[in-house]
Structures are given as structure tokens and as C-alpha cells.
N, CA, C and O atoms as CSV, one atom per row, in Angstrom:
chain,resi,resn,atom,element,x,y,z
A,1,MET,N,N,-0.225,-151.310,83.361
A,1,MET,CA,C,0.717,-151.377,84.139
A,1,MET,C,C,1.683,-152.708,84.565
A,1,MET,O,O,2.839,-152.480,84.919
A,2,ALA,N,N,1.251,-153.905,84.527
A,2,ALA,CA,C,1.933,-154.882,84.540
A,2,ALA,C,C,2.703,-155.126,83.549
A,2,ALA,O,O,3.842,-155.490,83.839
A,3,VAL,N,N,2.292,-154.992,81.907
A,3,VAL,CA,C,3.105,-155.074,80.875
A,3,VAL,C,C,4.396,-153.973,81.106
A,3,VAL,O,O,5.532,-154.378,80.863
A,4,GLY,N,N,4.211,-152.703,81.538
A,4,GLY,CA,C,5.175,-151.725,81.546
A,4,GLY,C,C,6.259,-152.302,82.514
A,4,GLY,O,O,7.455,-152.373,82.231
A,5,ARG,N,N,5.625,-152.754,83.832
A,5,ARG,CA,C,6.618,-153.262,84.559
A,5,ARG,C,C,7.548,-154.327,84.077
A,5,ARG,O,O,8.756,-154.397,84.301
A,6,ALA,N,N,6.682,-155.280,83.265
A,6,ALA,CA,C,7.466,-156.580,82.823
A,6,ALA,C,C,8.660,-156.036,81.942
A,6,ALA,O,O,9.840,-156.373,82.044
A,7,LEU,N,N,8.134,-155.155,81.084
A,7,LEU,CA,C,9.355,-154.647,79.956
A,7,LEU,C,C,10.417,-153.944,80.520
A,7,LEU,O,O,11.594,-154.133,80.211
A,8,ARG,N,N,9.952,-152.984,81.495
A,8,ARG,CA,C,11.388,-152.659,82.478
A,8,ARG,C,C,12.139,-153.776,83.143
A,8,ARG,O,O,13.370,-153.787,83.168
A,9,GLN,N,N,11.461,-154.636,83.636
A,9,GLN,CA,C,12.192,-155.603,84.248
A,9,GLN,C,C,13.088,-156.578,83.443
A,9,GLN,O,O,14.134,-157.072,83.862
A,10,LEU,N,N,12.568,-156.771,82.312
A,10,LEU,CA,C,13.216,-157.477,81.362
A,10,LEU,C,C,14.362,-156.673,80.700
A,10,LEU,O,O,15.445,-157.208,80.466
A,11,GLY,N,N,14.055,-155.126,80.345
A,11,GLY,CA,C,15.308,-154.771,80.016
A,11,GLY,C,C,16.388,-154.547,80.999
A,11,GLY,O,O,17.562,-154.389,80.661
A,12,GLU,N,N,15.988,-154.535,82.177
A,12,GLU,CA,C,16.941,-154.471,83.261
A,12,GLU,C,C,17.829,-155.790,83.165
A,12,GLU,O,O,19.050,-155.691,83.044
A,13,ASP,N,N,17.266,-156.885,83.216
A,13,ASP,CA,C,17.596,-158.206,83.175
A,13,ASP,C,C,18.728,-158.535,81.906
A,13,ASP,O,O,19.759,-159.204,81.962
A,14,LEU,N,N,18.100,-157.777,80.714
A,14,LEU,CA,C,19.038,-158.053,79.664
A,14,LEU,C,C,20.401,-157.064,79.947
A,14,LEU,O,O,21.532,-157.512,79.762
A,15,ALA,N,N,20.216,-155.971,80.315
A,15,ALA,CA,C,21.320,-155.168,80.659
A,15,ALA,C,C,22.147,-155.623,81.760
A,15,ALA,O,O,23.268,-155.120,81.829
A,16,THR,N,N,21.776,-156.565,82.726
A,16,THR,CA,C,22.599,-157.295,83.567
A,16,THR,C,C,23.448,-158.342,82.950
A,16,THR,O,O,24.620,-158.582,83.242
A,17,TRP,N,N,22.606,-159.025,81.924
A,17,TRP,CA,C,23.130,-160.202,81.341
A,17,TRP,C,C,24.420,-159.490,80.558
A,17,TRP,O,O,25.598,-159.841,80.622
A,18,ARG,N,N,23.901,-158.492,79.874
A,18,ARG,CA,C,25.296,-157.881,79.137
A,18,ARG,C,C,26.250,-157.432,79.632
A,18,ARG,O,O,27.300,-157.599,79.012
A,19,ARG,N,N,26.292,-156.757,80.806
A,19,ARG,CA,C,27.310,-156.556,81.803
A,19,ARG,C,C,27.986,-157.778,82.279
A,19,ARG,O,O,29.212,-157.864,82.350
A,20,LEU,N,N,27.168,-158.722,82.603
A,20,LEU,CA,C,28.016,-160.099,83.277
A,20,LEU,C,C,28.736,-160.424,82.162
A,20,LEU,O,O,29.917,-160.701,82.370
A,21,ARG,N,N,28.326,-160.467,80.985
A,21,ARG,CA,C,29.128,-160.965,79.938
A,21,ARG,C,C,30.458,-159.890,79.486
A,21,ARG,O,O,31.234,-160.194,78.580
A,22,HIS,N,N,30.549,-158.852,80.120
A,22,HIS,CA,C,31.166,-157.896,79.719
A,22,HIS,C,C,31.227,-157.400,78.202
A,22,HIS,O,O,32.281,-157.212,77.595
A,23,LEU,N,N,30.038,-157.227,77.714
A,23,LEU,CA,C,29.934,-156.673,76.314
A,23,LEU,C,C,29.623,-155.605,76.375
A,23,LEU,O,O,29.287,-155.162,77.474
A,24,THR,N,N,29.613,-154.869,75.362
A,24,THR,CA,C,29.166,-153.663,75.070
A,24,THR,C,C,27.668,-153.794,74.465
A,24,THR,O,O,27.126,-154.853,74.150
A,25,VAL,N,N,27.070,-152.393,74.363
A,25,VAL,CA,C,25.801,-152.601,73.746
A,25,VAL,C,C,26.285,-152.778,72.215
A,25,VAL,O,O,25.822,-153.785,71.679
A,26,VAL,N,N,27.047,-152.062,71.495
A,26,VAL,CA,C,27.176,-152.062,70.214
A,26,VAL,C,C,27.696,-154.050,69.832
A,26,VAL,O,O,27.334,-154.737,68.878
A,27,GLU,N,N,28.481,-154.379,70.831
A,27,GLU,CA,C,28.908,-155.773,70.532
A,27,GLU,C,C,27.456,-156.640,70.402
A,27,GLU,O,O,27.104,-157.326,69.442
A,28,VAL,N,N,26.670,-156.376,71.762
A,28,VAL,CA,C,25.315,-157.190,71.639
A,28,VAL,C,C,24.639,-156.817,70.293
A,28,VAL,O,O,24.156,-157.687,69.568
A,29,ALA,N,N,24.619,-155.539,69.990
A,29,ALA,CA,C,23.715,-155.259,68.724
A,29,ALA,C,C,24.533,-156.024,67.366
A,29,ALA,O,O,23.939,-156.588,66.448
A,30,ASP,N,N,25.876,-155.904,67.477
A,30,ASP,CA,C,26.391,-156.824,66.154
A,30,ASP,C,C,26.044,-158.134,66.260
A,30,ASP,O,O,25.560,-158.759,65.316
A,31,ARG,N,N,26.264,-158.624,67.389
A,31,ARG,CA,C,26.073,-160.350,67.391
A,31,ARG,C,C,24.359,-160.641,67.254
A,31,ARG,O,O,23.911,-161.737,66.919
A,32,ALA,N,N,23.634,-159.625,67.530
A,32,ALA,CA,C,22.032,-159.846,67.544
A,32,ALA,C,C,21.743,-159.510,66.077
A,32,ALA,O,O,20.688,-159.970,65.641
A,33,GLY,N,N,22.402,-158.880,65.349
A,33,GLY,CA,C,21.825,-158.296,64.103
A,33,GLY,C,C,20.900,-157.507,64.044
A,33,GLY,O,O,20.050,-157.582,63.156
A,34,VAL,N,N,20.883,-156.320,65.267
A,34,VAL,CA,C,19.971,-155.367,65.312
A,34,VAL,C,C,20.782,-154.162,65.706
A,34,VAL,O,O,21.976,-154.279,65.982
A,35,SER,N,N,20.103,-152.909,65.740
A,35,SER,CA,C,20.678,-151.611,65.771
A,35,SER,C,C,21.269,-151.523,67.385
A,35,SER,O,O,20.884,-152.224,68.320
A,36,ARG,N,N,22.212,-150.563,67.424
A,36,ARG,CA,C,22.437,-149.805,68.790
A,36,ARG,C,C,21.164,-149.598,69.612
A,36,ARG,O,O,20.826,-150.217,70.621
A,37,ASP,N,N,20.485,-148.548,68.946
A,37,ASP,CA,C,19.357,-148.379,69.495
A,37,ASP,C,C,18.478,-148.940,69.642
A,37,ASP,O,O,17.552,-148.320,70.167
A,38,THR,N,N,18.224,-150.484,69.263
A,38,THR,CA,C,17.149,-151.300,69.555
A,38,THR,C,C,17.781,-151.712,71.049
A,38,THR,O,O,17.160,-151.553,72.099
A,39,VAL,N,N,18.983,-152.210,70.962
A,39,VAL,CA,C,19.489,-152.779,72.073
A,39,VAL,C,C,19.099,-152.000,73.805
A,39,VAL,O,O,18.760,-152.363,74.931
A,40,LEU,N,N,19.446,-150.674,73.005
A,40,LEU,CA,C,19.347,-149.677,73.985
A,40,LEU,C,C,17.760,-149.429,74.555
A,40,LEU,O,O,17.493,-149.452,75.756
A,41,ARG,N,N,16.927,-149.230,73.667
A,41,ARG,CA,C,15.372,-149.457,73.848
A,41,ARG,C,C,15.094,-150.610,74.827
A,41,ARG,O,O,14.543,-150.424,75.912
A,42,LEU,N,N,15.468,-151.704,74.425
A,42,LEU,CA,C,15.001,-152.858,75.080
A,42,LEU,C,C,15.523,-152.809,76.391
A,42,LEU,O,O,14.828,-153.221,77.320
A,43,GLU,N,N,16.873,-152.273,76.630
A,43,GLU,CA,C,17.429,-152.169,78.026
A,43,GLU,C,C,16.851,-151.134,78.995
A,43,GLU,O,O,16.979,-151.168,80.218
A,44,LYS,N,N,16.125,-150.104,78.201
A,44,LYS,CA,C,15.599,-149.130,78.940
A,44,LYS,C,C,13.901,-149.562,78.986
A,44,LYS,O,O,13.038,-148.855,79.507
A,45,GLY,N,N,13.698,-150.659,78.431
A,45,GLY,CA,C,12.251,-151.186,78.962
A,45,GLY,C,C,10.776,-150.657,77.877
A,45,GLY,O,O,9.551,-150.765,77.929
A,46,GLU,N,N,12.088,-149.894,76.690
A,46,GLU,CA,C,10.689,-149.238,75.693
A,46,GLU,C,C,10.398,-150.112,74.808
A,46,GLU,O,O,9.613,-149.638,73.987
A,47,GLY,N,N,10.716,-151.333,74.572
A,47,GLY,CA,C,10.148,-152.568,73.949
A,47,GLY,C,C,10.684,-152.677,72.376
A,47,GLY,O,O,11.328,-151.891,71.681
A,48,SER,N,N,10.224,-153.780,72.166
A,48,SER,CA,C,10.864,-153.799,70.524
A,48,SER,C,C,10.248,-154.921,70.091
A,48,SER,O,O,9.697,-155.540,71.001
A,49,THR,N,N,10.132,-155.496,68.787
A,49,THR,CA,C,9.747,-156.582,68.538
A,49,THR,C,C,9.992,-157.892,69.233
A,49,THR,O,O,11.150,-157.935,69.648
A,50,LEU,N,N,9.431,-158.769,69.452
A,50,LEU,CA,C,9.436,-160.332,69.700
A,50,LEU,C,C,10.653,-160.888,68.973
A,50,LEU,O,O,11.446,-161.501,69.688
A,51,GLU,N,N,10.929,-160.785,67.728
A,51,GLU,CA,C,11.992,-161.364,67.161
A,51,GLU,C,C,13.527,-160.338,67.652
A,51,GLU,O,O,14.595,-160.928,67.814
A,52,ASN,N,N,13.439,-158.947,67.825
A,52,ASN,CA,C,14.577,-158.393,68.523
A,52,ASN,C,C,15.161,-158.921,69.807
A,52,ASN,O,O,16.340,-159.067,70.130
A,53,VAL,N,N,13.912,-159.201,70.535
A,53,VAL,CA,C,14.376,-159.843,72.124
A,53,VAL,C,C,14.702,-160.873,71.737
A,53,VAL,O,O,15.874,-161.012,72.087
A,54,LEU,N,N,14.322,-161.854,71.123
A,54,LEU,CA,C,14.822,-163.021,70.812
A,54,LEU,C,C,16.237,-163.024,70.625
A,54,LEU,O,O,17.011,-163.631,71.366
A,55,ARG,N,N,16.614,-162.260,69.509
A,55,ARG,CA,C,17.868,-162.170,69.014
A,55,ARG,C,C,19.003,-161.742,70.070
A,55,ARG,O,O,20.146,-162.170,70.227
A,56,VAL,N,N,18.279,-160.748,70.731
A,56,VAL,CA,C,19.579,-160.028,71.785
A,56,VAL,C,C,19.361,-161.164,72.992
A,56,VAL,O,O,20.211,-161.130,73.882
A,57,ALA,N,N,18.454,-162.024,73.090
A,57,ALA,CA,C,18.469,-163.046,74.438
A,57,ALA,C,C,19.480,-164.096,73.610
A,57,ALA,O,O,20.444,-164.512,74.253
A,58,ARG,N,N,19.342,-164.499,72.385
A,58,ARG,CA,C,20.539,-165.130,71.765
A,58,ARG,C,C,21.793,-164.807,71.825
A,58,ARG,O,O,22.687,-165.630,72.019
A,59,ALA,N,N,22.017,-163.261,71.621
A,59,ALA,CA,C,23.430,-162.834,71.275
A,59,ALA,C,C,23.987,-163.043,72.876
A,59,ALA,O,O,25.153,-163.361,73.111
A,60,LEU,N,N,23.108,-162.845,73.790
A,60,LEU,CA,C,23.489,-162.693,75.638
A,60,LEU,C,C,23.730,-164.319,76.152
A,60,LEU,O,O,24.313,-164.604,77.198
A,61,GLY,N,N,23.266,-165.128,75.373
A,61,GLY,CA,C,23.300,-166.736,75.818
A,61,GLY,C,C,22.254,-167.047,76.535
A,61,GLY,O,O,22.227,-168.013,77.298
A,62,VAL,N,N,21.217,-166.175,76.330
A,62,VAL,CA,C,20.108,-167.013,77.439
A,62,VAL,C,C,18.690,-167.137,76.608
A,62,VAL,O,O,17.669,-167.219,77.290
A,63,LEU,N,N,18.587,-167.152,75.368
A,63,LEU,CA,C,17.790,-167.779,74.663
A,63,LEU,C,C,17.034,-168.842,74.856
A,63,LEU,O,O,15.842,-168.901,74.552
A,64,ASP,N,N,17.838,-169.944,75.492
A,64,ASP,CA,C,17.360,-171.212,75.784
A,64,ASP,C,C,16.560,-170.939,77.111
A,64,ASP,O,O,15.376,-171.271,77.146
A,65,GLU,N,N,16.972,-170.527,77.874
A,65,GLU,CA,C,16.758,-170.099,79.285
A,65,GLU,C,C,15.180,-169.543,79.231
A,65,GLU,O,O,14.258,-170.072,79.852
A,66,LEU,N,N,15.068,-168.504,78.464
A,66,LEU,CA,C,13.928,-167.753,78.078
A,66,LEU,C,C,12.824,-168.599,77.521
A,66,LEU,O,O,11.732,-168.469,78.073
A,67,ALA,N,N,12.928,-169.537,76.413
A,67,ALA,CA,C,12.179,-170.245,75.861
A,67,ALA,C,C,11.726,-171.431,77.065
A,67,ALA,O,O,10.553,-171.804,77.091
A,68,ARG,N,N,12.533,-171.881,77.858
A,68,ARG,CA,C,12.145,-172.640,78.627
A,68,ARG,C,C,11.370,-172.130,79.789
A,68,ARG,O,O,10.630,-172.890,80.414
A,69,ALA,N,N,11.535,-170.613,80.174
A,69,ALA,CA,C,10.665,-170.152,81.155
A,69,ALA,C,C,9.006,-170.030,80.563
A,69,ALA,O,O,8.078,-169.805,81.340
A,70,LEU,N,N,8.857,-170.168,79.456
A,70,LEU,CA,C,7.711,-170.188,78.590
A,70,LEU,C,C,7.065,-171.660,78.742
A,70,LEU,O,O,5.859,-171.817,78.549
A,71,ASP,N,N,7.799,-172.588,79.048
A,71,ASP,CA,C,7.200,-173.805,78.726
A,71,ASP,C,C,6.055,-174.238,79.572
A,71,ASP,O,O,6.191,-174.476,80.772
A,72,PRO,N,N,4.890,-174.343,78.917
A,72,PRO,CA,C,3.484,-174.476,79.729
A,72,PRO,C,C,3.511,-175.971,80.646
A,72,PRO,O,O,2.827,-176.111,81.660
A,73,TYR,N,N,4.424,-177.050,80.098
A,73,TYR,CA,C,4.429,-177.964,81.000
A,73,TYR,C,C,5.483,-178.159,81.994
A,73,TYR,O,O,5.624,-179.203,82.631
A,74,ALA,N,N,6.193,-177.157,82.101
A,74,ALA,CA,C,7.002,-176.976,83.545
A,74,ALA,C,C,6.287,-176.344,84.432
A,74,ALA,O,O,6.812,-176.169,85.532
A,75,THR,N,N,4.947,-175.850,84.206
A,75,THR,CA,C,4.245,-175.342,85.432
A,75,THR,C,C,3.276,-176.438,85.914
A,75,THR,O,O,2.869,-177.404,85.270
A,76,ASP,N,N,2.966,-176.053,87.294
A,76,ASP,CA,C,1.901,-177.221,87.926
A,76,ASP,C,C,0.715,-177.121,87.088
A,76,ASP,O,O,0.244,-178.256,87.011
A,77,VAL,N,N,-0.051,-176.219,86.365
A,77,VAL,CA,C,-1.150,-176.627,85.601
A,77,VAL,C,C,-0.904,-177.223,84.453
A,77,VAL,O,O,-1.759,-177.894,83.875
A,78,GLY,N,N,0.195,-177.055,84.043
A,78,GLY,CA,C,0.983,-177.683,82.869
A,78,GLY,C,C,0.827,-179.294,83.070
A,78,GLY,O,O,0.092,-180.083,82.477
A,79,ARG,N,N,1.661,-179.482,83.987
A,79,ARG,CA,C,1.999,-180.923,84.486
A,79,ARG,C,C,0.607,-181.727,84.892
A,79,ARG,O,O,0.456,-182.932,84.692
A,80,LEU,N,N,-0.372,-180.870,85.489
A,80,LEU,CA,C,-1.731,-181.579,85.694
A,80,LEU,C,C,-2.315,-181.818,84.617
A,80,LEU,O,O,-2.928,-182.885,84.629
A,81,ARG,N,N,-2.368,-181.223,83.657
A,81,ARG,CA,C,-3.034,-181.369,82.249
A,81,ARG,C,C,-2.247,-182.045,81.313
A,81,ARG,O,O,-2.787,-182.244,80.225
A,82,ALA,N,N,-0.917,-182.511,81.492
A,82,ALA,CA,C,-0.206,-183.180,80.575
A,82,ALA,C,C,-0.858,-184.164,79.791
A,82,ALA,O,O,-0.461,-184.421,78.655
A,83,ASP,N,N,-2.043,-184.860,80.423
A,83,ASP,CA,C,-2.247,-185.969,79.685
A,83,ASP,C,C,-3.617,-185.751,78.820
A,83,ASP,O,O,-4.195,-186.659,78.223
A,84,GLU,N,N,-4.029,-184.400,78.860
A,84,GLU,CA,C,-5.380,-183.933,78.217
A,84,GLU,C,C,-4.990,-183.736,76.947
A,84,GLU,O,O,-3.989,-183.036,76.795
A,85,THR,N,N,-5.599,-184.236,75.857
A,85,THR,CA,C,-5.414,-183.851,74.412
A,85,THR,C,C,-6.067,-182.472,74.301
A,85,THR,O,O,-7.226,-182.432,74.716
A,86,LEU,N,N,-5.503,-181.227,73.778
A,86,LEU,CA,C,-5.636,-180.040,73.776
A,86,LEU,C,C,-6.380,-179.977,72.445
A,86,LEU,O,O,-6.207,-180.655,71.433
A,87,PRO,N,N,-7.410,-178.817,72.737
A,87,PRO,CA,C,-8.180,-179.000,71.133
A,87,PRO,C,C,-7.313,-178.102,70.098
A,87,PRO,O,O,-6.306,-177.445,70.363
A,88,ALA,N,N,-7.884,-178.226,69.013
A,88,ALA,CA,C,-7.017,-177.637,68.041
A,88,ALA,C,C,-7.315,-176.321,67.939
A,88,ALA,O,O,-6.449,-175.550,67.528
A,89,ARG,N,N,-8.556,-175.869,68.288
A,89,ARG,CA,C,-9.015,-174.685,68.261
A,89,ARG,C,C,-9.915,-174.240,69.638
A,89,ARG,O,O,-10.430,-175.175,70.251
A,90,VAL,N,N,-10.070,-173.243,70.012
A,90,VAL,CA,C,-10.807,-172.786,71.358
A,90,VAL,C,C,-11.784,-171.912,70.880
A,90,VAL,O,O,-11.321,-170.895,70.365
A,91,ARG,N,N,-12.929,-172.004,70.897
A,91,ARG,CA,C,-14.053,-171.488,70.524
A,91,ARG,C,C,-15.193,-171.133,71.685
A,91,ARG,O,O,-15.576,-172.032,72.434
A,92,ARG,N,N,-15.650,-169.958,71.785
A,92,ARG,CA,C,-16.707,-169.716,72.700
A,92,ARG,C,C,-17.842,-170.082,72.059
A,92,ARG,O,O,-17.965,-170.162,70.837
A,93,PRO,N,N,-18.925,-170.372,73.121
A,93,PRO,CA,C,-20.339,-170.086,72.431
A,93,PRO,C,C,-21.059,-168.884,71.706
A,93,PRO,O,O,-20.707,-167.726,71.930
A,94,ALA,N,N,-21.833,-169.118,71.039
A,94,ALA,CA,C,-22.326,-167.843,70.347
A,94,ALA,C,C,-22.466,-166.630,71.361
A,94,ALA,O,O,-22.177,-165.494,70.986
A,95,SER,N,N,-22.979,-166.922,72.841
A,95,SER,CA,C,-23.365,-166.001,73.536
A,95,SER,C,C,-22.328,-165.412,74.157
A,95,SER,O,O,-22.489,-164.521,74.990
A,96,GLY,N,N,-21.160,-165.872,73.791
A,96,GLY,CA,C,-19.848,-165.242,74.220
A,96,GLY,C,C,-19.824,-165.627,75.584
A,96,GLY,O,O,-18.803,-165.083,76.003
A,97,LYS,N,N,-20.294,-166.183,76.432
A,97,LYS,CA,C,-19.905,-166.483,77.709
A,97,LYS,C,C,-19.311,-167.761,77.912
A,97,LYS,O,O,-19.548,-168.639,77.081
A,98,LYS,N,N,-18.625,-167.986,78.823
A,98,LYS,CA,C,-17.660,-169.220,79.109
A,98,LYS,C,C,-18.510,-170.415,79.569
A,98,LYS,O,O,-19.324,-170.149,80.453
A,99,PRO,N,N,-18.472,-171.538,79.180
A,99,PRO,CA,C,-19.281,-172.461,79.525
A,99,PRO,C,C,-19.481,-172.870,80.914
A,99,PRO,O,O,-20.277,-173.770,81.184
């Protein structure tokens, strides 16, 4: 359910950005290098590939904001752990339980 809500919200946000920029679906599709149907699916919250989401975000001029929103060091947890050395790999013990 949470993923579905996020897809719908992301789609609504992309559609709002498109309208704020006074762009048609076809114009965004052309700028993003995707089909009109792809843009419509995204705006309806039906999803697409991550690459297509990023292409559309770039076409709308919001790619940098989207990337910054995922910056772990911009969060409280990230700032608290900024000095820690991150492991190259995370492995669970053979029992599968967290230590």
C-alpha cells in the first residue's frame, strides 16, 4: 500500500511540475526521450522504470531536487553517522538473525 501511495503522489507531483512549467505531455515526453504513454503512466501513478522517472524529472527541471531528497547525509541519521566508515558489504550471520 505504501508503495502504491508513493507512486500516486509522485505521479501527481510530476503532473503538477509539468503544469507549472506550462508543458504538454508530448513536450515532456520529447524532452525526456520517452513516449507520451510513459509520461501518462507516470502521472497516473502506474509506474515505469527508474530511468524513465529520472528522465522525466530532468525534463521538468527537478532532477537535482529529487537526487538531493535521497541524500542520506541530509537526514538526522546520516549526519549522526557521517564520521563512521561504511562497510563495503553488509552480511548477516549464518543464522540469518541480526547481531
